C-alpha positions as CSV (number, residue, x, y, z in Angstrom):
1,X,30.9,134.2,147.6
2,X,32.7,132.4,150.2
3,X,34.0,128.8,149.5
4,X,32.1,127.8,152.6
5,X,29.1,128.6,151.1
6,X,29.6,126.0,148.1
7,X,30.8,123.4,150.7
8,X,27.6,124.2,152.4
9,X,25.5,123.1,149.1
10,X,27.6,120.4,148.1
11,X,28.7,118.9,151.0
12,X,32.5,118.5,150.4
13,X,35.6,120.9,150.3
14,X,35.5,124.0,148.0
15,X,39.3,125.3,147.4
16,X,39.5,129.1,145.9
17,X,41.9,127.9,142.9
18,X,38.8,125.2,142.4
19,X,36.6,128.2,142.2
20,X,38.6,130.2,140.0
21,X,39.0,127.2,137.4
22,X,35.2,127.3,137.4
23,X,34.9,130.7,136.3
24,X,37.4,129.9,134.1
25,X,35.6,127.3,132.3
26,X,32.2,128.9,132.4
27,X,33.3,132.4,131.3
28,X,35.4,130.9,128.2
29,X,33.1,128.8,126.7
30,X,31.2,129.4,123.7
31,X,27.9,128.0,124.8
32,X,27.9,130.5,127.7
33,X,27.9,133.2,125.4
34,X,25.6,131.7,123.0
35,X,23.0,131.3,125.6
36,X,23.4,134.8,127.4
37,X,24.1,136.6,124.6
38,X,21.0,139.1,125.1
39,X,22.2,139.4,128.9
40,X,25.9,139.9,128.2
41,X,24.9,142.8,125.9
42,X,25.5,144.8,129.3
43,X,28.8,145.4,130.4
44,X,30.2,143.5,133.3
45,X,30.7,140.3,134.4
46,X,28.1,137.8,136.1
47,X,28.8,133.9,137.1
48,X,26.2,131.4,137.2
49,X,26.9,129.4,139.9
50,X,25.7,125.4,139.6
51,X,24.1,123.8,142.3
52,X,25.3,120.5,140.8
53,X,28.3,119.5,142.5
54,X,28.8,116.9,139.5
55,X,28.4,119.9,136.9
56,X,30.9,122.3,139.0
57,X,33.6,119.3,139.5
58,X,33.5,119.1,135.5
59,X,33.9,122.6,134.9
60,X,36.6,122.8,137.4
61,X,38.2,119.9,136.0
62,X,38.3,121.8,132.6
63,X,39.3,125.1,134.4
64,X,42.3,123.9,135.3
65,X,43.2,123.4,132.0
66,X,42.1,126.8,130.6
67,X,44.2,128.1,133.1
68,X,47.0,126.1,132.1
69,X,47.0,126.9,128.4
70,X,46.6,130.9,129.7
71,X,49.9,130.5,131.8
72,X,51.9,128.9,129.3
73,X,52.1,125.9,131.6
74,X,53.2,128.2,134.7
75,X,50.3,126.8,136.6
76,X,47.5,124.3,137.6
77,X,50.2,121.9,136.1
78,X,49.9,118.0,136.4
79,X,51.5,115.8,134.0
80,X,49.1,113.3,135.1
81,X,46.0,114.9,133.7
82,X,47.7,116.2,130.2
83,X,49.1,119.4,131.6
84,X,52.8,119.3,132.0
85,X,55.1,122.3,132.8
86,X,56.0,124.4,129.7
87,X,54.0,126.0,127.2
88,X,51.8,124.0,124.9
89,X,53.1,122.6,122.0
90,X,50.9,120.8,118.8
91,X,52.6,117.9,117.0
92,X,54.8,119.3,114.0
93,X,52.6,118.3,111.6
94,X,50.0,119.8,112.9
95,X,51.7,123.1,114.2
96,X,50.9,126.6,112.8
97,X,53.3,127.6,110.0
98,X,54.5,131.3,108.7
99,X,55.1,129.6,105.2
100,X,58.5,130.6,103.7
101,X,57.1,133.8,102.1
102,X,54.9,135.1,104.9
103,X,57.1,136.8,107.1
104,X,55.0,139.4,109.9
105,X,56.7,142.3,109.1
106,X,57.7,144.2,112.5
107,X,59.2,147.6,111.8
108,X,57.0,150.5,112.0
109,X,56.8,151.3,108.4
110,X,55.3,147.5,107.4
111,X,53.2,146.5,110.3
112,X,50.0,145.0,109.1
113,X,47.1,146.6,109.9
114,X,44.4,144.2,108.9
115,X,43.5,140.7,109.3
116,X,41.2,138.3,107.3
117,X,40.8,134.4,106.9
118,X,40.8,132.1,103.9
119,X,39.3,129.3,104.8
120,X,40.2,127.6,100.9
121,X,44.0,126.8,102.7
122,X,43.2,127.6,106.3
123,X,45.3,130.3,106.2
124,X,45.6,133.8,108.3
125,X,46.6,136.5,105.7
126,X,47.8,140.1,107.4
127,X,47.2,143.2,105.1
128,X,49.5,146.3,105.6
129,X,47.5,150.0,105.4
130,X,47.2,149.7,101.8
131,X,45.9,146.2,101.4
132,X,49.1,144.6,100.3
133,X,49.8,141.1,101.9
134,X,51.9,141.4,105.2
135,X,52.7,137.8,106.2
136,X,50.6,134.7,106.2
137,X,50.2,132.0,109.0
138,X,49.0,128.2,107.6
139,X,47.4,125.2,109.2
140,X,44.6,127.7,110.3
141,X,41.2,125.7,110.9
142,X,38.0,127.4,110.5
143,X,36.9,126.5,114.1
144,X,39.9,128.4,115.2
145,X,39.0,131.7,113.1
146,X,35.4,132.0,114.4
147,X,36.3,130.8,118.3
148,X,34.8,133.3,119.8
149,X,34.3,134.3,124.1
150,X,32.0,136.3,125.1
151,X,32.0,138.8,121.9
152,X,30.8,138.2,118.6
153,X,34.2,139.3,117.1
154,X,36.4,136.4,116.4
155,X,39.1,135.9,119.7
156,X,41.8,136.3,116.7
157,X,40.6,139.4,115.3
158,X,40.5,140.5,119.0
159,X,44.0,139.8,119.9
160,X,44.9,141.2,116.7
161,X,43.3,144.9,117.7
162,X,45.9,145.3,119.9
163,X,49.1,144.1,118.0
164,X,48.1,145.5,114.4
165,X,49.7,149.1,113.0
166,X,46.6,151.5,114.0
167,X,46.2,150.6,117.9
168,X,43.8,154.0,118.5
169,X,41.2,152.3,119.2
170,X,39.6,150.6,120.9
171,X,40.1,153.1,123.5
172,X,40.8,150.8,126.1
173,X,44.0,150.6,124.4
174,X,44.9,153.8,125.6
175,X,44.6,152.4,129.1
176,X,46.7,149.5,128.1
177,X,49.7,149.1,126.7
178,X,49.8,147.4,123.3
179,X,53.0,145.0,122.7
180,X,55.8,146.0,120.8
181,X,55.5,145.8,117.7
182,X,58.5,143.0,117.0
183,X,55.8,140.6,119.4
184,X,53.1,140.0,117.4
185,X,53.6,135.6,118.3
186,X,50.8,135.2,115.7
187,X,51.5,131.2,116.0
188,X,51.5,131.0,120.0
189,X,48.1,132.5,120.1
190,X,46.6,130.3,117.3
191,X,47.8,127.4,119.5
192,X,46.2,127.9,122.4
193,X,42.8,128.8,120.7
194,X,43.9,125.5,118.9
195,X,43.9,123.4,122.4
196,X,40.9,125.7,123.6
197,X,38.9,124.5,120.3
198,X,39.2,120.7,121.1
199,X,38.5,121.8,124.9
200,X,35.2,123.2,123.6
201,X,34.0,120.4,120.9
202,X,33.9,118.2,124.3
203,X,32.0,120.8,126.0
204,X,28.1,122.4,126.1
205,X,26.5,124.7,128.5
206,X,24.1,122.2,130.4
207,X,20.3,123.2,129.5
208,X,19.3,119.6,131.4
209,X,20.9,119.1,134.5
210,X,19.0,119.5,137.3
211,X,20.2,122.4,139.2
212,X,22.1,124.3,137.1
213,X,21.4,127.8,136.8
214,X,19.1,129.0,133.3
215,X,19.7,132.9,133.8
216,X,22.0,134.9,134.8
217,X,19.9,138.3,135.2
218,X,18.1,137.0,137.9
């Protein structure tokens, strides 16, 4: 769809970056996955286009922040809207923390092969192929752990699949080279998920908004 179609609909200018930001907001919203769960079981991306100019602007604004987060502050930079240049950073007291005894092995033999979440102490625990502890990350809330994007699998677990010791499955890993064994980057991943959870808490799919699509199958 050309941007001119949306411009005719909204009566105002629509830029390619605006459309991209709108798509980023919609397709990564947990509420979108929840509402269209059954439709999304069929592979392929389908993007509902709203007829509401106000909702488009709201989603676009959120999408700017999402893209800023996922590009480590290299794109959609706007310090006046709390999107400064550079990787996002949480305050020292909220930042995900690897405890003194929780270093994550990066060698070929000690690399973790599983991950689990301990809700009692907000901790991610890595385990090797024998079930032994192989690292940990503290200050991970249940909202971070349960955060999902277009899947029944928590995003942290999806992220870990391509960074654990045995990456023979899923098969897409054969076509997309996995990260180096010494680049797990757990704290960075969890930090970005923290920001996404915070944004999602302010955003829900507008089921009752006039002119907003309610189906992605039609």
